N, C-alpha and C positions, 0 to 999 in steps of 0.2 A: 393595473399594469399589464402592458402586452406580453405576450410570450417571449418576445427577444428580449425585454427588460427583465422578465423573470429569470431566463437564461443567464443573461449576463450578471444578474446580482449572484446567482447561486454559484458561477464560475469565478467571479473575483472575490467572493467571501469565503470559499472553500480553501482550507490549506491542510497541509500535512499536521497531525496532531501527535505531539510526542510527550504527553502528560494527561492522563485521564482520571475522572474521578470514579470511585468505585460503584456508584449508582448504576443498575443493570437498566439497559433499554427493554420496555415492554415487549413482549412477543409479538403482539399485533404489529407495533412499529417495525420491528424487524421483517416480518412477513410481508408488509407493504413495501419495504426497501427490495425485497427479493422479488417481488411481483414487478415492481417498475423496472430493476436490473434485466430481468427476464425478457424485456422488449429490445435489447440490444439486437443491433443488426450484425448478420454473421454469414461468411461464404456460404453460398448456396443452401442458407437457413440450418446450416449443420449444427448450431448451437452447442459446441463441444465443450463448454464448460460443465464443470461439476462442483459444487461447492459444499464444504462441510463447515458448518458454524458450531462453534463451542461458546457455552453462557455457563455461568456460574462455577460449580465445582469441576465441571469439564475442561473450562478455561484454567483453573488453578492447576490441574493435573498436568495439562500441557506444558503450563510454566515450569511446573516440575522437571518435565521431561527435558527440556530445553536448557535445564540449568547444568547439565552434563555436557562439558566442553567436547567438541567434535570439529575435525577440520571440514573445511567447504567442499560439499560434494553435491553441487546442484544437478539436477536431471537436465536442464537447458545450460548451455554453455554462457558464462558471463561475459561481457564486454572484454575484448583483448587489450583495450587501453581507451582513454579518452583525450583524442588529441584536440588541439586548436582550441575553438571555442567552447568545445564540450567540457574540456579541462577547465577552461576559465569559469563556466557556470557551475560546474560541480565544487569547485574550490571555493566560489563565492557562496554558495549554500552552507557548505561546511563551515567557514569562518563566521557567518551570520548564527549559526547555530552555537559554536563555541564562544563568540562574544556574549550571546544572550545568557548561557549558563555559566560564564565565567570561566571557561577554560583558556589557560594562557597558551600563546604560540609555543609549540614545540614540547608541550608537556604531553607526553605520550600515554603516561598513566591515567591522566584524566580523560583524555578523549578515548582511550580504550574503554573507560567506564560508561562513558556516554554511548559508544558503540553497542555495548552489552546491554543497554537498555531496550535494544531491539529484542532480545530473548527473555524478558519478563513482560514483553507485548506492552511496554510503557505504562503498565498498571491498568491497561483496558479490561473491562468486564467480558468481553466478547471478542473471538477471533474467528476470521473466515479464511479457510484454506481453497484456493481456486486451482483445480487441475483440469488437464486436457488429455484427450486420447493420444497416446503416443504416435499413432500412424498418421495424424494429420499434422504432424511436423509443425512448420513455422507459421502456417495458415491457422492452425488450430491455437498457436500462442498469440497469434494476432488478434483472432476473435476473443481470446481471453482478456488481452489487454483492453480492448472495447469494451467489454462486461465490466472489468474492474473501473473504467471512467465512469460508466452509467451507475454503477453501485456507489460511487463516490458521490455523485451528483445527487442519487435518490438519498443517501445519507444525509446530506446538507440539506436537501428539501424537507426533511424529517426533524432538522436541529440535532442531528447526531454528527459527532465528529470520527474521524477516521483517518488512517494513515495505511497505505500499500506498502509491503514490505518484503523485498527480494532478499532481505537477510533470513528469511525463514525457508524460502526455496534453497539456500545454501545449506540448510541442514535436511536436506531431503531425505536421506535415510531415517533420522529420528522421526520426522513428520510421517514418512510413509507407515513406519512401525508403530507409532502411536495411534493412527487413526485407521490402521489396516486398510491403508490404500494399495489397490493392486497394481502389479508391475506395469500392466497396459496403459496406465495414465501416469503422465509427467506432471510434478508439482510445478506450477507457474509462480506463484506468490502467495502470500498472506496479506491479510488485510485486519489490523486490529482496530475495534471502533467501540465507541461508548460516548458520554459526555464529557466534553472539554474540561480540564482545570485550567480556568483561565487565570489563576494566580501564579500559575507556574511559568518561570521565564523561558522555558523550552518552547513555549508558544506565543512569545512575544515578538517574533521577527516574522516578515513575509518575504517571499523570492521573487526575483523580478521576473519578467517575461521578454524575451528578445523583440524588437520591433519588427513589425511585418516586412518591411523591406529586407531585413536580414534573412528571412526564411521563405519568402514567396516571390516567384519569378512571374510577372502578369505579361502575358503576350497578347496584344489585342489585335495586330494586324498580320 
């Protein structure tokens, strides 16, 4: 298989996993994923990401900390809104998830319960918290986004499922206090990971991607 074919396979088979088995990922596999993710390109090779990885009882303690309700308080501002096609894509993804897990349209209690699954990490045995140095601003966050993408591909290459979670960044004070993250670092996101529970309906759908013509302008002359 060519390198291009391998990359295509990893990209097309990867999806956000919303239900995990309890089985832990062996530490050598996690180490290999981190080593691959460390090859991520960054502005001026700054490599602004720092990653905290929790496993086993440490993951359960973090789950317990997240069980306490708290208002959203992210370090980085969330989108002001989702206009036009962005709203359409976001809505389509949500409806696919709700259809898969049996949440009826307009059932706020059931949709809220599904959203709350973020804070039990979808039962994943591991979670990674990705942070950037505050002074690096938007470029540090961009670099961390690239790191997250590489981490997800590295996980897929090792047969490990994962889901990046902005919801964890919304609980920044809780995350910061729990892991003793210093103020000079901003919390970008979390990544829950482990082995996929393929029998769970939350993992039964796949999102679409926009056609190239919708997102790329090709200028030839």
